[in-house]
N, C-alpha and C positions, 0 to 999 in steps of 0.2 A: 434711376438708372444704378446709382451706386449702391445701392441695397442688393439688387439683383445679383450685380457682380460678386458680391460678399457671398452670398448666400452663392452661388457658382463654385467660389473659390474653396469655402468649408467644405461643400459635397465632396470636390476631388479631393482635398485634406483627408476628409474622413475614409473615401473609398480607397485612397492610397495607405493608408493606417490597417484597414481591413485586410487588403491584399498582402500588406507585409507581416502581418498577424497568421493568416492564413498559410503562407508561403513558408513560414517559420515551425509552424506545427506545434510548438511549444504553448501557446495559448489556447489551442483546440482540443487537445487530448489530456487524459487523465493519467498520472504518472503513476507508474506498477507500484503497487502498496508493496508487493514484496522485496522491492528495491528499496522503499523509502522505509521500511521496518529495518532492514540490514544495516542504511545507514545511520538512522534515528539513533540503533543501538551504539554506534561506533565502529562497527567493523567494515571492511570493506567490499565494495560492490561492483561486479565487473560483468561485463557480456562476453560469453565465448563463441567464436565462429567455427564451425565444423567445417571441412573440406568441401562438403555438399553445399555450404552457405547456410546451413541452417543454426540460429543464437538460441543460445542459451544461458539464463542468468544466476549467477553465482554468487553465493555469499562467502567471504572469506573469513575464517573466525580462528583466533589462534594458529594458523597456517593450514588449517582443515577446511575445503572447501564443500560447500554444501549447495544444494540447487535451491535458488531463491524460495519458491513456492514451500517446498517440502518445510525449509528453515520456517517460514511465515505461517505454515500450518502445524506447528509444532509436532511435526513429525520425526525429524532431526534436531540434535544439536541442543538439546533440551535444557543442560547445564548452563547454556549460553545465553537461554531468552531473558524475558522481560520478567516473564513470571520467577524465575530461577533469583534473579536480583531482587526480588520483593521479598521471597520466601516461600512462595507456592508451588505447586508444581503445575506442570504442564498438561492439559488435557485436550486432546483432538478430537472435535464433534465432527459427526455428520448428519443430523437431525433437521436439516434445510432451512434454520432459523437464520442464516446468515445468507442475504441474498447477493451478495455480491461473489462466494466461494463455497462450494459445495461443502467443502472441508475447513475448518476453522479452529485456532487455539483459543482457549478459555484457560484462565488462571483459576485453580482450586485448592482449597486448604490443603495441610497433608493428609487431613485425615480423609480425603476425597469427597468434600463437599465443594461444589461448585459456587464461586465467591459471588458471581453477578445471578442470582435464580429469584425468580419474579416469587413473592408472597404473597398468596392469592388469602389469606385468613385476613389483612386488611386492606388490600387491593396498593400497597405501596411496593415500590420496586426498589432492592437493595442491591 
């Protein structure tokens, strides 16, 4: 009988934990990659709400405000990008190779060759 009571209590505790996680939303949702990129680069990320209630993410870089996704995709603020910090150019691709975003940024050598390109001659990826 005591074992059955313990199982019931553990079951209620687990259910309460699941309900708490579900109601908080943080454990069940993926973070916005554009927001994460902005913050990881050391810039301020904020969400602005228009008069109609529409929200948009903004990355604030040296006093300039950029659309979070445009910055993440390398369309704006390239001089403040990860690639620039490492001495590379930022190139925006739209070739469908990124399953999460139709547009994405890649770092390229200053001469224009993409850094992460597949080498078919030996089967290795560099």
